C-alpha positions as CSV (number, residue, x, y, z in Angstrom):
1,M,-7.9,10.1,21.8
2,K,-11.3,10.3,20.2
3,I,-11.4,10.2,16.4
4,Q,-14.4,11.4,14.5
5,N,-15.6,11.1,10.9
6,Y,-14.6,14.0,8.6
7,I,-17.7,15.0,6.5
8,N,-18.3,18.3,4.7
9,G,-15.2,19.8,6.2
10,E,-16.3,19.1,9.8
11,F,-15.6,16.4,12.4
12,I,-18.7,14.6,13.6
13,N,-19.6,11.6,15.7
14,P,-21.0,8.4,14.0
15,L,-24.7,8.7,13.6
16,N,-25.3,5.5,15.7
17,D,-22.9,6.7,18.4
18,Q,-21.1,3.4,18.3
19,W,-17.3,3.2,18.8
20,L,-14.3,0.9,18.4
21,D,-11.2,0.6,20.5
22,N,-7.9,1.8,19.0
23,Y,-4.8,0.0,20.3
24,N,-1.2,1.0,20.6
25,P,0.7,-2.0,19.2
26,A,3.9,-1.1,21.1
27,N,2.3,-1.8,24.5
28,G,-1.0,-3.5,23.6
29,Q,-3.1,-0.8,25.4
30,V,-6.2,1.0,24.2
31,Y,-5.4,4.6,23.8
32,G,-8.4,5.9,21.8
33,S,-11.7,5.2,20.1
34,I,-12.9,5.5,16.5
35,P,-16.3,5.6,14.9
36,N,-18.0,2.3,14.1
37,S,-19.6,3.9,11.0
38,T,-22.4,2.4,9.0
39,K,-24.3,2.8,5.8
40,A,-26.0,6.0,7.2
41,D,-22.6,7.7,7.7
42,V,-21.5,6.8,4.2
43,E,-24.8,8.2,2.8
44,L,-24.2,11.5,4.7
45,A,-20.7,11.6,3.2
46,Y,-22.0,10.9,-0.2
47,N,-24.5,13.7,-0.1
48,S,-21.8,16.1,1.0
49,A,-19.6,15.0,-1.8
50,K,-22.4,15.2,-4.3
51,N,-23.1,18.8,-3.3
52,A,-19.4,19.7,-3.7
53,F,-18.8,18.0,-7.0
54,N,-19.9,20.6,-9.4
55,Q,-17.8,23.3,-7.8
56,W,-14.7,21.1,-7.5
57,S,-14.9,19.5,-11.0
58,N,-15.1,23.0,-12.6
59,T,-12.3,24.4,-10.5
60,T,-9.3,25.4,-12.7
61,L,-6.4,23.0,-12.9
62,E,-4.2,25.7,-11.5
63,E,-6.4,26.2,-8.4
64,R,-6.7,22.4,-7.8
65,S,-2.9,22.2,-8.1
66,R,-2.4,25.1,-5.7
67,I,-4.5,23.5,-3.0
68,L,-2.9,20.0,-3.3
69,I,0.6,21.6,-3.1
70,K,-0.5,23.4,0.0
71,I,-1.6,20.1,1.5
72,S,1.8,18.7,0.6
73,E,3.6,21.6,2.3
74,L,1.5,21.2,5.5
75,L,2.3,17.5,5.6
76,E,6.0,18.3,5.5
77,S,5.7,21.0,8.2
78,N,3.9,18.6,10.5
79,L,6.5,15.8,9.9
80,E,7.4,15.2,13.5
81,K,3.8,15.1,14.7
82,L,2.5,12.9,12.0
83,A,5.5,10.5,12.2
84,K,5.0,10.0,16.0
85,A,1.2,9.5,15.4
86,E,1.9,6.9,12.7
87,S,4.3,5.0,14.9
88,K,2.0,5.0,17.9
89,D,-0.9,3.8,15.8
90,N,1.0,1.2,13.7
91,G,3.9,0.1,15.8
92,K,6.6,1.0,13.2
93,P,9.8,2.8,14.2
94,V,9.4,6.6,14.3
95,A,12.6,6.9,12.3
96,L,10.9,4.9,9.5
97,A,7.8,7.0,9.5
98,K,9.9,10.2,9.4
99,S,12.1,9.0,6.6
100,V,9.6,7.2,4.4
101,D,5.9,7.3,5.3
102,I,5.2,11.0,5.9
103,P,7.7,12.3,3.2
104,R,6.1,10.0,0.7
105,A,2.6,11.2,1.6
106,A,3.7,14.7,0.9
107,S,5.3,13.6,-2.3
108,N,2.0,12.0,-3.5
109,F,0.1,15.3,-3.2
110,R,2.9,17.3,-4.8
111,F,3.4,14.8,-7.7
112,F,-0.3,14.7,-8.7
113,A,-0.7,18.4,-8.2
114,N,1.9,18.9,-10.9
115,A,0.9,15.9,-13.0
116,I,-2.7,17.1,-13.5
117,T,-1.3,20.3,-15.2
118,Q,0.6,18.1,-17.7
119,F,-2.2,15.5,-18.3
120,A,-3.2,16.1,-22.0
121,S,-6.1,14.8,-24.1
122,E,-5.6,13.3,-27.5
123,S,-6.8,14.6,-30.8
124,H,-6.8,13.0,-34.3
125,D,-7.2,14.6,-37.6
126,S,-9.3,12.2,-39.7
127,T,-7.5,12.9,-43.0
128,G,-9.8,13.0,-46.0
129,Q,-13.0,13.0,-44.0
130,N,-12.9,16.7,-42.9
131,A,-13.2,15.6,-39.2
132,I,-11.3,15.9,-36.0
133,N,-11.7,13.4,-33.1
134,Y,-10.7,14.6,-29.7
135,T,-10.9,13.1,-26.3
136,L,-12.2,14.7,-23.1
137,R,-11.1,13.2,-19.8
138,Q,-13.7,14.1,-17.3
139,P,-13.8,13.3,-13.6
140,I,-15.9,10.3,-12.7
141,G,-17.9,12.0,-9.9
142,I,-17.8,10.5,-6.4
143,V,-15.2,7.8,-5.9
144,G,-14.3,5.5,-3.0
145,C,-10.7,5.0,-1.7
146,I,-10.1,2.2,0.8
147,S,-6.5,1.9,2.2
148,P,-4.7,-0.6,4.4
149,W,-2.9,-0.4,7.7
150,N,0.7,-1.2,6.8
151,L,1.6,2.2,5.3
152,P,-1.4,4.2,6.6
153,L,-0.9,7.8,5.4
154,Y,1.5,6.8,2.6
155,L,-1.1,4.7,0.8
156,F,-4.1,6.7,1.9
157,T,-2.7,9.7,0.0
158,W,-1.5,7.5,-2.9
159,K,-5.2,7.1,-3.7
160,I,-6.7,10.4,-2.6
161,A,-4.2,12.7,-4.3
162,P,-4.9,11.6,-8.0
163,A,-8.6,11.3,-7.3
164,L,-8.8,14.9,-6.1
165,A,-6.4,16.1,-8.8
166,A,-8.6,14.7,-11.5
167,G,-11.6,16.6,-10.2
168,N,-13.4,13.9,-8.2
169,C,-14.9,14.1,-4.8
170,V,-13.8,11.4,-2.4
171,I,-15.2,9.1,0.3
172,A,-12.2,7.5,1.9
173,K,-11.9,4.8,4.5
174,P,-8.6,4.2,6.3
175,S,-8.0,0.9,8.1
176,E,-9.8,0.7,11.4
177,V,-6.5,-0.5,12.9
178,T,-4.6,2.6,11.9
179,P,-7.0,5.6,11.7
180,V,-5.1,8.5,13.3
181,T,-3.1,10.1,10.5
182,A,-6.1,10.0,8.2
183,F,-8.0,11.8,11.0
184,L,-5.2,14.4,11.3
185,L,-5.3,14.9,7.5
186,G,-8.8,16.4,7.8
187,D,-7.5,19.5,9.6
188,I,-4.7,19.8,7.0
189,C,-7.2,19.8,4.2
190,N,-9.2,22.6,5.9
191,E,-6.1,24.7,6.5
192,A,-5.1,24.2,2.8
193,G,-8.5,25.5,1.7
194,L,-9.9,22.3,0.2
195,P,-13.6,23.1,-0.3
196,K,-16.1,21.4,2.1
197,G,-17.4,18.1,0.9
198,V,-14.6,17.5,-1.6
199,M,-13.0,14.9,0.7
200,N,-14.8,12.9,3.3
201,I,-13.2,10.4,5.7
202,I,-15.3,7.6,7.2
203,H,-13.9,5.4,9.9
204,G,-15.0,1.9,10.8
205,L,-14.9,-1.8,9.9
206,G,-14.5,-3.0,6.4
207,T,-17.6,-5.2,6.8
208,S,-19.8,-2.3,7.5
209,A,-18.3,1.1,6.5
210,G,-16.2,-0.4,3.7
211,Q,-19.0,-2.5,2.4
212,A,-21.3,0.5,2.3
213,I,-18.9,2.4,0.2
214,V,-18.4,-0.5,-2.2
215,E,-22.1,-1.2,-2.6
216,H,-23.3,2.4,-2.9
217,P,-24.9,2.6,-6.4
218,D,-23.7,6.1,-7.1
219,I,-20.0,5.7,-6.0
220,K,-18.7,4.8,-9.5
221,A,-15.1,3.8,-8.8
222,I,-13.3,2.0,-6.1
223,S,-9.6,2.0,-5.4
224,F,-8.6,-0.6,-2.9
225,T,-5.4,-1.9,-1.4
226,G,-5.5,-4.9,0.8
227,G,-5.8,-8.6,1.0
228,T,-6.7,-10.8,-2.1
229,S,-9.8,-12.4,-0.5
230,T,-11.2,-8.9,0.3
231,G,-10.4,-7.7,-3.2
232,A,-12.3,-10.7,-4.6
233,H,-15.3,-9.8,-2.5
234,I,-15.2,-6.2,-3.7
235,A,-15.0,-7.3,-7.3
236,R,-18.0,-9.6,-6.8
237,T,-20.0,-6.8,-5.1
238,A,-19.1,-4.1,-7.7
239,A,-19.4,-6.2,-10.9
240,P,-23.2,-5.9,-11.2
241,M,-23.0,-2.1,-10.9
242,F,-20.2,-1.9,-13.5
243,K,-17.9,0.2,-11.2
244,K,-14.4,0.9,-12.2
245,L,-12.0,-1.0,-10.0
246,S,-8.4,-0.7,-9.1
247,L,-7.3,-3.5,-6.8
248,E,-3.8,-3.7,-5.4
249,L,-3.7,-7.0,-3.5
250,G,-1.3,-9.5,-2.0
251,G,2.2,-10.5,-2.9
252,K,4.5,-13.4,-2.3
253,N,7.5,-11.8,-4.0
254,P,10.6,-13.7,-5.1
255,N,14.1,-12.3,-4.4
256,I,16.4,-14.1,-7.0
257,I,20.1,-14.0,-6.2
258,F,22.8,-15.1,-8.7
259,G,26.4,-15.7,-7.9
260,D,27.6,-12.9,-10.1
261,C,25.8,-10.2,-8.1
262,D,27.4,-7.3,-6.1
263,Y,27.4,-9.5,-3.0
264,E,27.7,-6.9,-0.2
265,N,25.1,-4.5,-1.7
266,M,22.8,-7.5,-2.3
267,L,23.2,-8.7,1.3
268,D,22.4,-5.3,2.9
269,T,19.5,-4.7,0.6
270,T,18.1,-8.1,1.1
271,V,18.0,-7.7,4.9
272,R,16.1,-4.5,4.3
273,S,13.7,-5.9,1.7
274,S,12.9,-8.8,4.0
275,F,12.2,-7.0,7.2
276,A,11.4,-3.3,6.5
277,N,8.3,-2.2,8.4
278,Q,8.4,-5.6,10.2
279,G,7.9,-7.3,6.9
280,Q,4.5,-5.7,6.6
281,I,5.0,-4.3,3.1
282,C,3.3,-6.0,0.1
283,L,6.6,-5.6,-1.8
284,C,8.9,-7.3,0.7
285,G,10.9,-10.2,-0.8
286,S,9.5,-13.0,1.3
287,R,10.9,-15.9,-0.9
288,I,14.7,-15.7,-1.2
289,L,16.0,-17.9,-4.0
290,V,19.8,-18.2,-4.1
291,E,22.1,-19.8,-6.7
292,S,23.6,-23.0,-5.3
293,S,27.2,-21.7,-5.9
294,I,26.8,-19.1,-3.1
295,Y,23.9,-20.5,-1.2
296,E,25.8,-21.7,1.9
297,Q,27.8,-18.5,2.1
298,F,24.6,-16.4,1.8
299,K,22.8,-18.4,4.4
300,A,25.5,-17.9,7.0
301,D,26.0,-14.2,6.2
302,F,22.3,-13.4,6.0
303,V,21.4,-15.1,9.2
304,A,24.2,-13.4,11.0
305,K,23.0,-10.0,9.9
306,V,19.4,-10.8,10.8
307,K,20.4,-11.8,14.3
308,N,21.9,-8.3,14.8
309,L,18.7,-6.5,14.0
310,K,17.2,-4.7,17.0
311,V,13.6,-5.3,17.9
312,G,12.1,-2.9,20.4
313,D,10.8,0.5,21.3
314,P,9.6,2.2,18.1
315,S,10.7,5.6,19.4
316,D,14.3,4.4,19.8
317,P,16.3,5.7,16.8
318,N,18.4,2.5,17.0
319,T,15.3,0.2,16.6
320,N,15.2,-1.7,13.3
321,L,11.9,-3.5,13.9
322,G,9.0,-2.2,15.9
323,A,5.8,-4.0,16.9
324,L,3.4,-5.8,14.5
325,V,0.2,-4.0,13.9
326,S,-2.2,-6.0,16.1
327,K,-2.5,-9.0,18.4
328,P,-4.6,-11.0,15.8
329,H,-2.0,-10.3,13.2
330,L,0.9,-11.4,15.4
331,E,-1.0,-14.6,16.2
332,K,-1.5,-15.2,12.5
333,V,2.2,-14.7,11.7
334,L,3.3,-17.0,14.6
335,G,0.8,-19.6,13.2
336,Y,2.9,-19.8,10.0
337,I,5.9,-20.6,12.1
338,D,4.0,-23.6,13.4
339,K,3.0,-24.6,9.9
340,A,6.7,-24.4,8.8
341,K,7.7,-26.8,11.6
342,D,4.9,-29.2,10.6
343,E,6.3,-29.2,7.1
344,N,9.8,-30.1,8.4
345,A,11.3,-26.7,7.5
346,T,14.3,-25.5,9.4
347,I,14.1,-22.4,11.5
348,L,17.5,-20.8,11.0
349,S,16.8,-17.7,13.1
350,G,14.0,-16.2,15.1
351,G,10.5,-17.7,15.1
352,N,9.4,-16.5,18.6
353,Q,7.4,-13.8,20.1
354,L,9.4,-11.3,22.1
355,S,8.7,-9.5,25.4
356,I,10.3,-6.0,25.4
357,P,11.2,-4.4,28.7
358,N,8.6,-1.7,29.6
359,F,6.6,-2.8,26.6
360,E,5.5,-6.3,27.8
361,G,2.1,-6.1,26.3
362,G,3.3,-5.2,22.8
363,Y,3.1,-7.3,19.6
364,Y,6.8,-8.1,19.0
365,M,8.5,-11.0,17.3
366,E,11.9,-12.0,16.2
367,P,12.8,-11.5,12.5
368,T,12.6,-15.1,11.2
369,V,14.6,-17.0,8.5
370,I,13.3,-20.4,7.5
371,E,15.1,-22.8,5.2
372,V,12.7,-24.8,3.0
373,S,13.2,-27.7,0.5
374,S,10.0,-27.3,-1.5
375,N,8.3,-24.3,-3.1
376,D,5.0,-26.0,-2.5
377,C,5.0,-25.4,1.3
378,N,2.6,-23.0,3.0
379,I,5.1,-20.4,3.8
380,N,6.2,-20.2,0.2
381,Q,2.7,-20.1,-1.2
382,E,0.7,-17.9,1.2
383,E,1.2,-14.3,2.1
384,I,2.4,-14.1,5.7
385,F,2.9,-10.3,5.8
386,G,5.3,-10.3,8.7
387,P,9.0,-10.5,9.6
388,V,9.3,-14.0,8.1
389,V,11.3,-15.1,5.0
390,S,12.1,-18.4,3.4
391,I,15.3,-19.3,1.6
392,M,16.1,-22.1,-0.8
393,P,18.7,-22.8,-3.5
394,F,18.4,-23.1,-7.3
395,D,20.7,-24.5,-9.9
396,S,19.8,-22.8,-13.1
397,E,18.1,-19.8,-14.6
398,E,15.1,-21.9,-15.7
399,Q,14.7,-23.4,-12.3
400,A,14.8,-19.9,-10.7
401,L,12.1,-18.7,-13.1
402,S,9.9,-21.7,-12.4
403,L,10.2,-21.3,-8.7
404,A,9.6,-17.5,-8.9
405,N,6.5,-17.8,-11.0
406,S,5.0,-20.8,-9.2
407,T,2.6,-19.0,-6.9
408,K,-0.8,-17.4,-7.4
409,Y,0.7,-13.9,-6.8
410,G,2.5,-11.6,-9.2
411,L,3.1,-8.3,-7.5
412,S,6.9,-7.7,-7.6
413,A,10.2,-9.5,-8.0
414,T,13.8,-8.6,-7.3
415,L,16.7,-9.9,-9.4
416,W,20.4,-9.7,-8.4
417,T,22.8,-10.3,-11.3
418,N,25.4,-8.4,-13.3
419,N,24.7,-10.4,-16.4
420,L,22.8,-8.0,-18.8
421,K,21.5,-10.7,-21.1
422,R,20.1,-12.6,-18.1
423,T,18.6,-9.5,-16.7
424,L,16.7,-8.8,-20.0
425,R,15.6,-12.5,-20.4
426,M,14.4,-12.9,-16.9
427,S,12.7,-9.5,-16.4
428,K,10.6,-10.2,-19.5
429,R,9.5,-13.7,-18.2
430,L,9.0,-12.9,-14.5
431,E,5.3,-12.8,-13.8
432,A,5.2,-9.6,-11.7
433,G,4.0,-6.0,-12.1
434,I,7.3,-4.6,-11.1
435,V,10.8,-6.1,-11.4
436,W,13.7,-4.5,-9.5
437,V,17.2,-5.3,-10.7
438,N,20.1,-4.9,-8.3
439,T,17.9,-2.7,-6.0
440,W,14.7,-2.8,-4.1
441,M,11.9,-0.3,-3.4
442,M,13.3,2.3,-5.7
443,R,10.1,4.1,-6.9
444,D,9.5,6.7,-9.5
445,L,5.9,8.1,-9.2
446,R,5.6,8.4,-12.9
447,T,5.7,4.7,-13.4
448,P,2.7,2.3,-13.4
449,F,2.3,0.2,-10.2
450,G,0.2,-2.9,-9.7
451,G,0.1,-6.7,-9.9
452,M,-0.7,-9.7,-12.1
453,K,-2.7,-12.8,-11.2
454,D,-4.1,-12.7,-7.7
455,S,-2.1,-9.6,-6.9
456,G,-4.7,-7.4,-8.4
457,V,-6.3,-5.5,-11.3
458,G,-5.4,-2.2,-12.7
459,R,-2.5,0.1,-12.2
460,E,-1.8,3.1,-9.9
461,G,0.8,5.8,-10.3
462,G,1.6,8.5,-12.8
463,F,-0.9,9.1,-15.7
464,E,-2.2,5.6,-15.1
465,A,-3.9,6.9,-11.9
466,L,-5.3,9.9,-13.6
467,R,-6.7,7.7,-16.4
468,F,-8.3,5.5,-13.8
469,F,-10.0,8.5,-12.0
470,T,-11.3,10.0,-15.2
471,E,-13.8,8.9,-17.9
472,P,-12.6,9.3,-21.5
473,K,-15.2,10.7,-23.9
474,N,-14.5,10.8,-27.7
475,I,-15.9,13.7,-29.6
476,C,-16.0,13.6,-33.4
477,L,-16.3,17.0,-35.1
478,K,-16.9,17.2,-38.8
479,Y,-16.1,20.5,-40.5
């Protein structure tokens, strides 16, 4: 499969005619090629977007909404095709892509298509001064959207949809590891009637194509989801140009379990929150903290459930965990298992690479549970981003809070308790951008999403995203 850049509504080869291999994680084989784009390709995309901006930014809200809804409908009608493409490119189970990734991508476009029609400006009557102040929210212009490989189309559209809805033109770069569904989105945009140049998709490495987007002086905003170190580099690069930045970065999320929880619901959800998408979700609860009164029972029950998870062929509807996204990533995750052993942690389950019959070259590993005695160990402080969780006990609410907050990250937290007063106390004090209580990954697209500390800057979702992708201008009118 040969992927091309999508510029000015057309698919074109990279200007340097350089290509990268694209691997199928399920079997480790090359099955396609993608452009190794450079600054020249980004400049071509920028000129295309610049030429389209005046038309798109002056399109009525109703027309913008109509086109975005049409994109949403086309995503839904191509569910099977897109889900299979996502699985082949990423390694995740097809069933997961069909139930989560593609439906959510469609929902992103539909939500922001409707949200833009309800996004109102403020006005203030300056009493006694015979003046009215009102605020215009205008599109920024040309914006850059850079998305990760773990939820490829899901997070790609999470950025693109509000940017387009707000009237901007977009230069987007999907991960070079998972480019296929972004490539397929180009045809959908054409079919939906999106004007040429409004969205441009550049494929390639972050160090070349991504860097060119970030450092382009006339791309005025960058929305990025990915690793914390890359986010820091983007911030350093963008700061002298005073670009707007939205950075959703890493997480090392605590899952805090008290003895008064709904135990069976907690247990089932915790298995899912630990290993969904092979643990390759920034919101997975990778540090499980359990009240001492139920710790031994939880340990036994949790490990038993984890051992029953099926790792294997992503196209098998009974598969729980597919392949990790790439060989380098698999090696990185396995390296953390070695670190845990060096720190005298106890491997309760898993910890090994797997060879799956008929998929021997694939990047599979066992879901892994590690018991630790200290929160300072590497696996409790560093983002692993794989099917690996640690468990440890706590004795008090204060200790649980201390353990939960004692990392450089602050993306999400999960709290299991039926004590309302405890819920309110702890939710307020947990250093996280989102706190789930007695649930996990329940999302309402109207709510703000993002992290604290090294988990990022800014918020996505709802009107927060539309505020990010617009510039507010105050106008004072004296009468």
